[in-house]
Biopython code that builds the backbone (N, CA, C, O; Angstrom):
import numpy as np
from Bio.PDB.StructureBuilder import StructureBuilder

atoms = [
    (1, "UNK", "N", (0.838, -1.180, 0.000)),
    (1, "UNK", "CA", (0.000, 0.000, 0.000)),
    (1, "UNK", "C", (0.886, 1.247, 0.000)),
    (1, "UNK", "O", (1.817, 1.363, 0.797)),
    (2, "UNK", "N", (0.584, 2.160, -0.894)),
    (2, "UNK", "CA", (1.418, 3.364, -0.989)),
    (2, "UNK", "C", (1.046, 4.380, 0.080)),
    (2, "UNK", "O", (-0.092, 4.434, 0.547)),
    (3, "UNK", "N", (2.023, 5.173, 0.449)),
    (3, "UNK", "CA", (1.809, 6.209, 1.458)),
    (3, "UNK", "C", (1.022, 7.358, 0.847)),
    (3, "UNK", "O", (1.176, 7.687, -0.329)),
    (4, "UNK", "N", (0.173, 7.960, 1.677)),
    (4, "UNK", "CA", (-0.628, 9.098, 1.241)),
    (4, "UNK", "C", (-0.015, 10.361, 1.836)),
    (4, "UNK", "O", (0.247, 10.445, 3.036)),
    (5, "UNK", "N", (0.205, 11.337, 0.963)),
    (5, "UNK", "CA", (0.762, 12.603, 1.445)),
    (5, "UNK", "C", (-0.352, 13.462, 2.041)),
    (5, "UNK", "O", (-1.538, 13.215, 1.819)),
    (6, "UNK", "N", (0.057, 14.465, 2.796)),
    (6, "UNK", "CA", (-0.902, 15.376, 3.419)),
    (6, "UNK", "C", (-1.763, 16.071, 2.361)),
    (6, "UNK", "O", (-2.944, 16.329, 2.595)),
    (7, "UNK", "N", (-1.180, 16.374, 1.207)),
    (7, "UNK", "CA", (-1.900, 17.056, 0.135)),
    (7, "UNK", "C", (-2.975, 16.148, -0.473)),
    (7, "UNK", "O", (-3.998, 16.638, -0.950)),
    (8, "UNK", "N", (-2.750, 14.836, -0.460)),
    (8, "UNK", "CA", (-3.696, 13.880, -1.043)),
    (8, "UNK", "C", (-4.835, 13.528, -0.077)),
    (8, "UNK", "O", (-5.832, 12.932, -0.486)),
    (9, "UNK", "N", (-4.692, 13.887, 1.170)),
    (9, "UNK", "CA", (-5.647, 13.499, 2.206)),
    (9, "UNK", "C", (-7.094, 13.902, 1.901)),
    (9, "UNK", "O", (-7.977, 13.049, 1.996)),
    (10, "UNK", "N", (-7.379, 15.153, 1.541)),
    (10, "UNK", "CA", (-8.782, 15.511, 1.260)),
    (10, "UNK", "C", (-9.394, 14.677, 0.127)),
    (10, "UNK", "O", (-10.551, 14.263, 0.198)),
    (11, "UNK", "N", (-8.601, 14.444, -0.907)),
    (11, "UNK", "CA", (-9.087, 13.645, -2.043)),
    (11, "UNK", "C", (-9.375, 12.209, -1.607)),
    (11, "UNK", "O", (-10.381, 11.630, -2.019)),
    (12, "UNK", "N", (-8.513, 11.635, -0.785)),
    (12, "UNK", "CA", (-8.686, 10.264, -0.308)),
    (12, "UNK", "C", (-9.892, 10.136, 0.627)),
    (12, "UNK", "O", (-10.621, 9.145, 0.570)),
    (13, "UNK", "N", (-10.100, 11.133, 1.480)),
    (13, "UNK", "CA", (-11.257, 11.124, 2.379)),
    (13, "UNK", "C", (-12.538, 11.191, 1.554)),
    (13, "UNK", "O", (-13.494, 10.470, 1.841)),
    (14, "UNK", "N", (-12.570, 12.041, 0.540)),
    (14, "UNK", "CA", (-13.744, 12.146, -0.330)),
    (14, "UNK", "C", (-14.020, 10.814, -1.021)),
    (14, "UNK", "O", (-15.171, 10.392, -1.126)),
    (15, "UNK", "N", (-12.970, 10.158, -1.490)),
    (15, "UNK", "CA", (-13.107, 8.854, -2.144)),
    (15, "UNK", "C", (-13.658, 7.813, -1.168)),
    (15, "UNK", "O", (-14.542, 7.032, -1.518)),
    (16, "UNK", "N", (-13.136, 7.810, 0.038)),
    (16, "UNK", "CA", (-13.621, 6.878, 1.060)),
    (16, "UNK", "C", (-15.089, 7.130, 1.396)),
    (16, "UNK", "O", (-15.864, 6.184, 1.532)),
    (17, "UNK", "N", (-15.474, 8.393, 1.531)),
    (17, "UNK", "CA", (-16.865, 8.724, 1.822)),
    (17, "UNK", "C", (-17.793, 8.253, 0.706)),
    (17, "UNK", "O", (-18.886, 7.753, 0.972)),
    (18, "UNK", "N", (-17.362, 8.410, -0.527)),
    (18, "UNK", "CA", (-18.146, 7.956, -1.677)),
    (18, "UNK", "C", (-18.327, 6.440, -1.639)),
    (18, "UNK", "O", (-19.422, 5.937, -1.890)),
    (19, "UNK", "N", (-17.254, 5.713, -1.326)),
    (19, "UNK", "CA", (-17.324, 4.260, -1.253)),
    (19, "UNK", "C", (-18.228, 3.798, -0.111)),
    (19, "UNK", "O", (-18.999, 2.852, -0.272)),
    (20, "UNK", "N", (-18.136, 4.456, 1.026)),
    (20, "UNK", "CA", (-18.984, 4.112, 2.171)),
    (20, "UNK", "C", (-20.449, 4.350, 1.817)),
    (20, "UNK", "O", (-21.308, 3.541, 2.167)),
    (21, "UNK", "N", (-20.738, 5.443, 1.132)),
    (21, "UNK", "CA", (-22.114, 5.745, 0.730)),
    (21, "UNK", "C", (-22.651, 4.674, -0.223)),
    (21, "UNK", "O", (-23.798, 4.250, -0.089)),
    (22, "UNK", "N", (-21.834, 4.235, -1.181)),
    (22, "UNK", "CA", (-22.261, 3.181, -2.107)),
    (22, "UNK", "C", (-22.522, 1.881, -1.364)),
    (22, "UNK", "O", (-23.506, 1.195, -1.640)),
    (23, "UNK", "N", (-21.650, 1.537, -0.426)),
    (23, "UNK", "CA", (-21.849, 0.327, 0.371)),
    (23, "UNK", "C", (-23.113, 0.419, 1.209)),
    (23, "UNK", "O", (-23.852, -0.558, 1.329)),
    (24, "UNK", "N", (-23.362, 1.569, 1.781)),
    (24, "UNK", "CA", (-24.560, 1.775, 2.585)),
    (24, "UNK", "C", (-25.814, 1.608, 1.735)),
    (24, "UNK", "O", (-26.783, 0.980, 2.162)),
    (25, "UNK", "N", (-25.791, 2.173, 0.529)),
    (25, "UNK", "CA", (-26.924, 2.005, -0.394)),
    (25, "UNK", "C", (-27.138, 0.542, -0.744)),
    (25, "UNK", "O", (-28.273, 0.068, -0.794)),
    (26, "UNK", "N", (-26.051, -0.168, -0.983)),
    (26, "UNK", "CA", (-26.163, -1.592, -1.296)),
    (26, "UNK", "C", (-26.798, -2.366, -0.149)),
    (26, "UNK", "O", (-27.658, -3.219, -0.367)),
    (27, "UNK", "N", (-26.377, -2.067, 1.056)),
    (27, "UNK", "CA", (-26.901, -2.767, 2.218)),
    (27, "UNK", "C", (-28.367, -2.436, 2.488)),
    (27, "UNK", "O", (-29.146, -3.317, 2.853)),
    (28, "UNK", "N", (-28.740, -1.181, 2.312)),
    (28, "UNK", "CA", (-30.099, -0.748, 2.639)),
    (28, "UNK", "C", (-31.108, -1.042, 1.540)),
    (28, "UNK", "O", (-32.265, -1.345, 1.831)),
    (29, "UNK", "N", (-30.693, -0.957, 0.288)),
    (29, "UNK", "CA", (-31.659, -1.067, -0.808)),
    (29, "UNK", "C", (-31.355, -2.187, -1.786)),
    (29, "UNK", "O", (-32.225, -2.569, -2.569)),
    (30, "UNK", "N", (-30.161, -2.714, -1.761)),
    (30, "UNK", "CA", (-29.810, -3.770, -2.705)),
    (30, "UNK", "C", (-29.248, -3.246, -4.018)),
    (30, "UNK", "O", (-28.847, -4.034, -4.875)),
    (31, "UNK", "N", (-29.214, -1.931, -4.189)),
    (31, "UNK", "CA", (-28.686, -1.364, -5.425)),
    (31, "UNK", "C", (-27.739, -0.219, -5.101)),
    (31, "UNK", "O", (-27.922, 0.498, -4.118)),
    (32, "UNK", "N", (-26.717, -0.059, -5.951)),
    (32, "UNK", "CA", (-25.726, 0.996, -5.722)),
    (32, "UNK", "C", (-26.303, 2.398, -5.845)),
    (32, "UNK", "O", (-25.873, 3.312, -5.142)),
    (33, "UNK", "N", (-27.286, 2.572, -6.745)),
    (33, "UNK", "CA", (-27.803, 3.919, -6.961)),
    (33, "UNK", "C", (-28.840, 4.345, -5.919)),
    (33, "UNK", "O", (-29.352, 5.463, -5.971)),
    (34, "UNK", "N", (-29.152, 3.441, -4.961)),
    (34, "UNK", "CA", (-30.057, 3.805, -3.883)),
    (34, "UNK", "C", (-31.519, 3.539, -4.169)),
    (34, "UNK", "O", (-32.357, 3.741, -3.291)),
    (35, "UNK", "N", (-31.855, 3.087, -5.385)),
    (35, "UNK", "CA", (-33.256, 2.789, -5.661)),
    (35, "UNK", "C", (-33.663, 1.543, -4.891)),
    (35, "UNK", "O", (-32.883, 0.600, -4.753)),
    (36, "UNK", "N", (-34.870, 1.549, -4.400)),
    (36, "UNK", "CA", (-35.379, 0.445, -3.585)),
    (36, "UNK", "C", (-35.802, -0.705, -4.489)),
    (36, "UNK", "O", (-36.417, -0.496, -5.535)),
    (37, "UNK", "N", (-35.464, -1.926, -4.069)),
    (37, "UNK", "CA", (-35.892, -3.110, -4.813)),
    (37, "UNK", "C", (-37.400, -3.262, -4.684)),
    (37, "UNK", "O", (-37.956, -3.117, -3.596)),
    (38, "UNK", "N", (-38.060, -3.557, -5.807)),
    (38, "UNK", "CA", (-39.505, -3.773, -5.786)),
    (38, "UNK", "C", (-39.811, -5.098, -5.106)),
    (38, "UNK", "O", (-39.099, -6.084, -5.300)),
    (39, "UNK", "N", (-40.865, -5.116, -4.313)),
    (39, "UNK", "CA", (-41.277, -6.366, -3.667)),
    (39, "UNK", "C", (-42.137, -7.201, -4.615)),
    (39, "UNK", "O", (-41.994, -8.423, -4.663)),
    (40, "UNK", "N", (-43.028, -6.555, -5.369)),
    (40, "UNK", "CA", (-43.882, -7.270, -6.308)),
    (40, "UNK", "C", (-43.246, -7.237, -7.693)),
    (40, "UNK", "O", (-42.918, -6.169, -8.211)),
    (41, "UNK", "N", (-43.075, -8.411, -8.284)),
    (41, "UNK", "CA", (-42.426, -8.530, -9.583)),
    (41, "UNK", "C", (-43.406, -9.038, -10.629)),
    (41, "UNK", "O", (-44.268, -9.867, -10.337)),
    (42, "UNK", "N", (-43.268, -8.536, -11.847)),
    (42, "UNK", "CA", (-44.035, -9.083, -12.960)),
    (42, "UNK", "C", (-43.453, -10.453, -13.302)),
    (42, "UNK", "O", (-42.390, -10.821, -12.803)),
    (43, "UNK", "N", (-44.137, -11.192, -14.136)),
    (43, "UNK", "CA", (-43.662, -12.517, -14.518)),
    (43, "UNK", "C", (-42.300, -12.422, -15.210)),
    (43, "UNK", "O", (-41.441, -13.283, -15.024)),
    (44, "UNK", "N", (-42.113, -11.371, -16.006)),
    (44, "UNK", "CA", (-40.840, -11.172, -16.702)),
    (44, "UNK", "C", (-39.713, -10.904, -15.705)),
    (44, "UNK", "O", (-38.635, -11.493, -15.792)),
    (45, "UNK", "N", (-39.983, -10.004, -14.758)),
    (45, "UNK", "CA", (-38.981, -9.660, -13.741)),
    (45, "UNK", "C", (-38.668, -10.860, -12.853)),
    (45, "UNK", "O", (-37.512, -11.098, -12.500)),
    (46, "UNK", "N", (-39.707, -11.613, -12.495)),
    (46, "UNK", "CA", (-39.511, -12.788, -11.643)),
    (46, "UNK", "C", (-38.684, -13.849, -12.354)),
    (46, "UNK", "O", (-37.803, -14.461, -11.750)),
    (47, "UNK", "N", (-38.963, -14.069, -13.629)),
    (47, "UNK", "CA", (-38.200, -15.059, -14.397)),
    (47, "UNK", "C", (-36.731, -14.656, -14.470)),
    (47, "UNK", "O", (-35.845, -15.496, -14.308)),
    (48, "UNK", "N", (-36.474, -13.384, -14.713)),
    (48, "UNK", "CA", (-35.095, -12.893, -14.765)),
    (48, "UNK", "C", (-34.434, -13.030, -13.401)),
    (48, "UNK", "O", (-33.285, -13.461, -13.303)),
    (49, "UNK", "N", (-35.160, -12.663, -12.345)),
    (49, "UNK", "CA", (-34.643, -12.750, -10.980)),
    (49, "UNK", "C", (-34.281, -14.191, -10.622)),
    (49, "UNK", "O", (-33.261, -14.437, -9.978)),
    (50, "UNK", "N", (-35.123, -15.144, -11.041)),
    (50, "UNK", "CA", (-34.900, -16.551, -10.726)),
    (50, "UNK", "C", (-33.911, -17.224, -11.672)),
    (50, "UNK", "O", (-33.406, -18.310, -11.388)),
    (51, "UNK", "N", (-33.641, -16.569, -12.797)),
    (51, "UNK", "CA", (-32.707, -17.141, -13.769)),
    (51, "UNK", "C", (-33.322, -18.266, -14.586)),
    (51, "UNK", "O", (-32.631, -19.205, -14.981)),
    (52, "UNK", "N", (-34.627, -18.170, -14.840)),
    (52, "UNK", "CA", (-35.311, -19.176, -15.646)),
    (52, "UNK", "C", (-36.085, -18.477, -16.757)),
    (52, "UNK", "O", (-36.204, -17.251, -16.764)),
    (53, "UNK", "N", (-36.605, -19.254, -17.687)),
    (53, "UNK", "CA", (-37.366, -18.660, -18.790)),
    (53, "UNK", "C", (-38.775, -18.324, -18.326)),
    (53, "UNK", "O", (-39.268, -18.873, -17.341)),
    (54, "UNK", "N", (-39.420, -17.407, -19.056)),
    (54, "UNK", "CA", (-40.797, -17.051, -18.743)),
    (54, "UNK", "C", (-41.709, -18.264, -18.891)),
    (54, "UNK", "O", (-42.623, -18.459, -18.091)),
    (55, "UNK", "N", (-41.458, -19.079, -19.919)),
    (55, "UNK", "CA", (-42.321, -20.241, -20.135)),
    (55, "UNK", "C", (-42.226, -21.219, -18.968)),
    (55, "UNK", "O", (-43.228, -21.818, -18.578)),
    (56, "UNK", "N", (-41.024, -21.386, -18.407)),
    (56, "UNK", "CA", (-40.878, -22.259, -17.232)),
    (56, "UNK", "C", (-41.671, -21.707, -16.056)),
    (56, "UNK", "O", (-42.300, -22.461, -15.314)),
    (57, "UNK", "N", (-41.639, -20.398, -15.893)),
    (57, "UNK", "CA", (-42.364, -19.768, -14.794)),
    (57, "UNK", "C", (-43.874, -19.883, -15.018)),
    (57, "UNK", "O", (-44.621, -20.119, -14.069)),
    (58, "UNK", "N", (-44.325, -19.720, -16.259)),
    (58, "UNK", "CA", (-45.745, -19.894, -16.558)),
    (58, "UNK", "C", (-46.184, -21.329, -16.252)),
    (58, "UNK", "O", (-47.269, -21.541, -15.709)),
    (59, "UNK", "N", (-45.347, -22.316, -16.597)),
    (59, "UNK", "CA", (-45.675, -23.720, -16.305)),
    (59, "UNK", "C", (-45.766, -23.947, -14.803)),
    (59, "UNK", "O", (-46.684, -24.618, -14.331)),
    (60, "UNK", "N", (-44.818, -23.393, -14.050)),
    (60, "UNK", "CA", (-44.843, -23.524, -12.603)),
    (60, "UNK", "C", (-46.101, -22.878, -12.029)),
    (60, "UNK", "O", (-46.678, -23.381, -11.064)),
    (61, "UNK", "N", (-46.522, -21.769, -12.620)),
    (61, "UNK", "CA", (-47.729, -21.086, -12.183)),
    (61, "UNK", "C", (-48.958, -21.947, -12.468)),
    (61, "UNK", "O", (-49.851, -22.044, -11.626)),
    (62, "UNK", "N", (-49.013, -22.566, -13.631)),
    (62, "UNK", "CA", (-50.155, -23.410, -13.988)),
    (62, "UNK", "C", (-50.263, -24.626, -13.064)),
    (62, "UNK", "O", (-51.364, -25.104, -12.790)),
    (63, "UNK", "N", (-49.120, -25.122, -12.585)),
    (63, "UNK", "CA", (-49.100, -26.269, -11.673)),
    (63, "UNK", "C", (-49.226, -25.834, -10.211)),
    (63, "UNK", "O", (-49.124, -26.660, -9.304)),
    (64, "UNK", "N", (-49.448, -24.528, -9.982)),
    (64, "UNK", "CA", (-49.581, -23.958, -8.630)),
    (64, "UNK", "C", (-48.397, -24.318, -7.743)),
    (64, "UNK", "O", (-48.579, -24.649, -6.571)),
    (65, "UNK", "N", (-47.190, -24.257, -8.288)),
    (65, "UNK", "CA", (-45.990, -24.595, -7.533)),
    (65, "UNK", "C", (-45.509, -23.463, -6.648)),
    (65, "UNK", "O", (-44.827, -23.703, -5.652)),
    (66, "UNK", "N", (-45.857, -22.224, -6.999)),
    (66, "UNK", "CA", (-45.460, -21.098, -6.161)),
    (66, "UNK", "C", (-46.584, -20.075, -6.112)),
    (66, "UNK", "O", (-47.390, -19.980, -7.037)),
    (67, "UNK", "N", (-46.632, -19.305, -5.018)),
    (67, "UNK", "CA", (-47.730, -18.350, -4.855)),
    (67, "UNK", "C", (-47.624, -17.180, -5.823)),
    (67, "UNK", "O", (-46.555, -16.600, -6.011)),
    (68, "UNK", "N", (-48.750, -16.850, -6.427)),
    (68, "UNK", "CA", (-48.807, -15.715, -7.347)),
    (68, "UNK", "C", (-50.002, -14.840, -7.001)),
    (68, "UNK", "O", (-50.893, -15.242, -6.253)),
    (69, "UNK", "N", (-50.001, -13.645, -7.558)),
    (69, "UNK", "CA", (-51.073, -12.682, -7.338)),
    (69, "UNK", "C", (-51.579, -12.214, -8.696)),
    (69, "UNK", "O", (-50.797, -12.014, -9.626)),
    (70, "UNK", "N", (-52.900, -12.041, -8.801)),
    (70, "UNK", "CA", (-53.513, -11.583, -10.043)),
    (70, "UNK", "C", (-54.515, -10.466, -9.758)),
    (70, "UNK", "O", (-55.724, -10.691, -9.822)),
    (71, "UNK", "N", (-54.029, -9.273, -9.446)),
    (71, "UNK", "CA", (-54.988, -8.184, -9.229)),
    (71, "UNK", "C", (-55.677, -7.841, -10.552)),
    (71, "UNK", "O", (-55.014, -7.580, -11.556)),
    (72, "UNK", "N", (-56.980, -7.844, -10.542)),
    (72, "UNK", "CA", (-57.712, -7.559, -11.780)),
    (72, "UNK", "C", (-57.855, -8.798, -12.649)),
    (72, "UNK", "O", (-58.555, -8.757, -13.661)),
    (73, "UNK", "N", (-57.216, -9.886, -12.282)),
    (73, "UNK", "CA", (-57.402, -11.140, -12.997)),
    (73, "UNK", "C", (-56.510, -11.404, -14.186)),
    (73, "UNK", "O", (-56.549, -12.511, -14.725)),
    (74, "UNK", "N", (-55.710, -10.454, -14.627)),
    (74, "UNK", "CA", (-54.901, -10.673, -15.827)),
    (74, "UNK", "C", (-53.432, -10.901, -15.530)),
    (74, "UNK", "O", (-52.963, -12.039, -15.533)),
    (75, "UNK", "N", (-52.715, -9.840, -15.278)),
    (75, "UNK", "CA", (-51.262, -9.944, -15.092)),
    (75, "UNK", "C", (-50.924, -10.719, -13.836)),
    (75, "UNK", "O", (-51.628, -10.650, -12.829)),
    (76, "UNK", "N", (-49.816, -11.467, -13.919)),
    (76, "UNK", "CA", (-49.357, -12.282, -12.792)),
    (76, "UNK", "C", (-48.212, -11.546, -12.098)),
    (76, "UNK", "O", (-47.298, -11.035, -12.745)),
    (77, "UNK", "N", (-48.285, -11.504, -10.772)),
    (77, "UNK", "CA", (-47.232, -10.901, -9.973)),
    (77, "UNK", "C", (-46.758, -11.901, -8.933)),
    (77, "UNK", "O", (-47.522, -12.751, -8.476)),
    (78, "UNK", "N", (-45.487, -11.789, -8.567)),
    (78, "UNK", "CA", (-44.914, -12.635, -7.533)),
    (78, "UNK", "C", (-44.178, -11.753, -6.541)),
    (78, "UNK", "O", (-43.585, -10.743, -6.921)),
    (79, "UNK", "N", (-44.215, -12.134, -5.263)),
    (79, "UNK", "CA", (-43.487, -11.388, -4.241)),
    (79, "UNK", "C", (-42.054, -11.890, -4.184)),
    (79, "UNK", "O", (-41.803, -13.095, -4.141)),
    (80, "UNK", "N", (-41.125, -10.955, -4.185)),
    (80, "UNK", "CA", (-39.704, -11.297, -4.120)),
    (80, "UNK", "C", (-39.408, -12.163, -2.882)),
    (80, "UNK", "O", (-38.673, -13.146, -2.977)),
    (81, "UNK", "N", (-39.972, -11.805, -1.736)),
    (81, "UNK", "CA", (-39.712, -12.557, -0.502)),
    (81, "UNK", "C", (-40.254, -13.985, -0.598)),
    (81, "UNK", "O", (-39.637, -14.919, -0.084)),
    (82, "UNK", "N", (-41.409, -14.158, -1.255)),
    (82, "UNK", "CA", (-41.982, -15.510, -1.412)),
    (82, "UNK", "C", (-41.182, -16.336, -2.418)),
    (82, "UNK", "O", (-41.074, -17.555, -2.279)),
    (83, "UNK", "N", (-40.625, -15.675, -3.427)),
    (83, "UNK", "CA", (-39.750, -16.386, -4.373)),
    (83, "UNK", "C", (-38.528, -16.896, -3.621)),
    (83, "UNK", "O", (-38.140, -18.055, -3.769)),
    (84, "UNK", "N", (-37.918, -16.020, -2.810)),
    (84, "UNK", "CA", (-36.740, -16.424, -2.030)),
    (84, "UNK", "C", (-37.079, -17.576, -1.093)),
    (84, "UNK", "O", (-36.315, -18.533, -0.967)),
    (85, "UNK", "N", (-38.224, -17.474, -0.440)),
    (85, "UNK", "CA", (-38.657, -18.523, 0.488)),
    (85, "UNK", "C", (-38.871, -19.844, -0.251)),
    (85, "UNK", "O", (-38.437, -20.899, 0.210)),
    (86, "UNK", "N", (-39.545, -19.775, -1.401)),
    (86, "UNK", "CA", (-39.813, -20.974, -2.193)),
    (86, "UNK", "C", (-38.510, -21.594, -2.690)),
    (86, "UNK", "O", (-38.327, -22.809, -2.616)),
    (87, "UNK", "N", (-37.606, -20.757, -3.197)),
    (87, "UNK", "CA", (-36.333, -21.272, -3.706)),
    (87, "UNK", "C", (-35.532, -21.925, -2.580)),
    (87, "UNK", "O", (-34.882, -22.947, -2.799)),
    (88, "UNK", "N", (-35.572, -21.349, -1.386)),
    (88, "UNK", "CA", (-34.851, -21.920, -0.248)),
    (88, "UNK", "C", (-35.456, -23.246, 0.200)),
    (88, "UNK", "O", (-34.748, -24.118, 0.705)),
    (89, "UNK", "N", (-36.762, -23.397, 0.016)),
    (89, "UNK", "CA", (-37.419, -24.633, 0.440)),
    (89, "UNK", "C", (-37.163, -25.788, -0.527)),
    (89, "UNK", "O", (-37.496, -26.933, -0.223)),
    (90, "UNK", "N", (-36.588, -25.502, -1.666)),
    (90, "UNK", "CA", (-36.353, -26.527, -2.682)),
    (90, "UNK", "C", (-34.973, -27.167, -2.549)),
    (90, "UNK", "O", (-34.445, -27.727, -3.510)),
    (91, "UNK", "N", (-34.399, -27.081, -1.363)),
    (91, "UNK", "CA", (-33.050, -27.610, -1.123)),
    (91, "UNK", "C", (-33.032, -29.123, -1.243)),
    (91, "UNK", "O", (-33.965, -29.805, -0.820)),
    (92, "UNK", "N", (-31.968, -29.631, -1.820)),
    (92, "UNK", "CA", (-31.748, -31.081, -1.910)),
    (92, "UNK", "C", (-30.512, -31.427, -1.099)),
    (92, "UNK", "O", (-29.510, -30.713, -1.130)),
    (93, "UNK", "N", (-30.598, -32.531, -0.374)),
    (93, "UNK", "CA", (-29.454, -32.978, 0.421)),
    (93, "UNK", "C", (-28.304, -33.403, -0.485)),
    (93, "UNK", "O", (-28.518, -33.927, -1.578)),
    (94, "UNK", "N", (-27.089, -33.169, -0.016)),
    (94, "UNK", "CA", (-25.906, -33.605, -0.755)),
    (94, "UNK", "C", (-25.720, -35.107, -0.558)),
    (94, "UNK", "O", (-26.340, -35.711, 0.317)),
    (95, "UNK", "N", (-24.883, -35.683, -1.359)),
    (95, "UNK", "CA", (-24.591, -37.116, -1.258)),
    (95, "UNK", "C", (-24.057, -37.451, 0.138)),
    (95, "UNK", "O", (-24.440, -38.463, 0.725)),
    (96, "UNK", "N", (-23.176, -36.602, 0.665)),
    (96, "UNK", "CA", (-22.600, -36.827, 1.990)),
    (96, "UNK", "C", (-23.686, -36.795, 3.065)),
    (96, "UNK", "O", (-23.657, -37.603, 3.993)),
    (97, "UNK", "N", (-24.646, -35.869, 2.950)),
    (97, "UNK", "CA", (-25.734, -35.791, 3.920)),
    (97, "UNK", "C", (-26.630, -37.025, 3.861)),
    (97, "UNK", "O", (-27.060, -37.537, 4.894)),
    (98, "UNK", "N", (-26.907, -37.497, 2.650)),
    (98, "UNK", "CA", (-27.729, -38.702, 2.485)),
    (98, "UNK", "C", (-27.016, -39.906, 3.090)),
    (98, "UNK", "O", (-27.639, -40.739, 3.747)),
    (99, "UNK", "N", (-25.711, -39.993, 2.865)),
    (99, "UNK", "CA", (-24.933, -41.098, 3.437)),
    (99, "UNK", "C", (-24.946, -41.042, 4.961)),
    (99, "UNK", "O", (-25.048, -42.081, 5.614)),
    (100, "UNK", "N", (-24.843, -39.839, 5.538)),
    (100, "UNK", "CA", (-24.900, -39.683, 6.994)),
    (100, "UNK", "C", (-26.258, -40.124, 7.538)),
    (100, "UNK", "O", (-26.335, -40.781, 8.576)),
    (101, "UNK", "N", (-27.320, -39.762, 6.834)),
    (101, "UNK", "CA", (-28.660, -40.156, 7.246)),
    (101, "UNK", "C", (-28.818, -41.676, 7.188)),
    (101, "UNK", "O", (-29.441, -42.274, 8.065)),
    (102, "UNK", "N", (-28.252, -42.294, 6.156)),
    (102, "UNK", "CA", (-28.332, -43.748, 6.017)),
    (102, "UNK", "C", (-27.584, -44.441, 7.152)),
    (102, "UNK", "O", (-28.083, -45.410, 7.725)),
    (103, "UNK", "N", (-26.399, -43.952, 7.475)),
    (103, "UNK", "CA", (-25.605, -44.534, 8.569)),
    (103, "UNK", "C", (-26.362, -44.386, 9.889)),
    (103, "UNK", "O", (-26.419, -45.331, 10.675)),
    (104, "UNK", "N", (-26.942, -43.216, 10.137)),
    (104, "UNK", "CA", (-27.695, -42.982, 11.370)),
    (104, "UNK", "C", (-28.916, -43.900, 11.438)),
    (104, "UNK", "O", (-29.229, -44.445, 12.497)),
    (105, "UNK", "N", (-29.601, -44.068, 10.313)),
    (105, "UNK", "CA", (-30.770, -44.943, 10.266)),
    (105, "UNK", "C", (-30.374, -46.385, 10.555)),
    (105, "UNK", "O", (-31.033, -47.065, 11.341)),
    (106, "UNK", "N", (-29.296, -46.855, 9.920)),
    (106, "UNK", "CA", (-28.848, -48.233, 10.125)),
    (106, "UNK", "C", (-28.404, -48.456, 11.573)),
    (106, "UNK", "O", (-28.663, -49.515, 12.146)),
    (107, "UNK", "N", (-27.739, -47.464, 12.161)),
    (107, "UNK", "CA", (-27.306, -47.568, 13.556)),
    (107, "UNK", "C", (-28.523, -47.648, 14.483)),
    (107, "UNK", "O", (-28.521, -48.407, 15.452)),
    (108, "UNK", "N", (-29.544, -46.874, 14.184)),
    (108, "UNK", "CA", (-30.758, -46.868, 14.986)),
    (108, "UNK", "C", (-31.471, -48.210, 14.862)),
    (108, "UNK", "O", (-31.993, -48.723, 15.852)),
    (109, "UNK", "N", (-31.501, -48.780, 13.674)),
    (109, "UNK", "CA", (-32.148, -50.083, 13.440)),
    (109, "UNK", "C", (-31.397, -51.186, 14.163)),
    (109, "UNK", "O", (-32.005, -52.121, 14.685)),
    (110, "UNK", "N", (-30.077, -51.078, 14.194)),
    (110, "UNK", "CA", (-29.258, -52.094, 14.868)),
    (110, "UNK", "C", (-29.505, -52.061, 16.371)),
    (110, "UNK", "O", (-29.520, -53.114, 17.008)),
    (111, "UNK", "N", (-29.698, -50.881, 16.952)),
    (111, "UNK", "CA", (-29.977, -50.762, 18.383)),
    (111, "UNK", "C", (-31.335, -51.335, 18.772)),
    (111, "UNK", "O", (-31.515, -51.820, 19.889)),
    (112, "UNK", "N", (-32.291, -51.277, 17.841)),
    (112, "UNK", "CA", (-33.631, -51.788, 18.093)),
    (112, "UNK", "C", (-33.640, -53.310, 18.233)),
    (112, "UNK", "O", (-34.503, -53.862, 18.915)),
    (113, "UNK", "N", (-32.694, -53.989, 17.597)),
    (113, "UNK", "CA", (-32.647, -55.461, 17.605)),
    (113, "UNK", "C", (-32.113, -55.961, 18.849)),
    (113, "UNK", "O", (-32.002, -57.174, 19.030)),
]
sb = StructureBuilder()
sb.init_structure("model")
sb.init_model(0)
sb.init_chain("A")
sb.init_seg("    ")
for serial, (resi, resn, name, xyz) in enumerate(atoms, 1):
    if name == "N":
        sb.init_residue(resn, " ", resi, " ")
    sb.init_atom(name, np.array(xyz, "f"), 0.0, 1.0, " ", f" {name:<3s}", serial, name[0])
structure = sb.get_structure()
């Protein structure tokens, strides 16, 4: 790290303040420019947010796999928090976790005998 001279100090403090402000915006709103993240997403926004195609999201909607909202009966909206909750609930155990469960089950069965 290079040394900062006394003359460079005001410029460096200004730079640090700018960086702190950007970090604060990221923490509070999720975006660097300070705009607030929308809670209700259109089907297009939700598909982009989830990283899937619109058609996949429409299929999931038709199968009632995740909660949606239809104010007025036409456009489909999804809540960002419910998408996060749904995605988190879709966790699959790793191979190591399944093996641990199998060992625990077999040990429990052996004790029963």
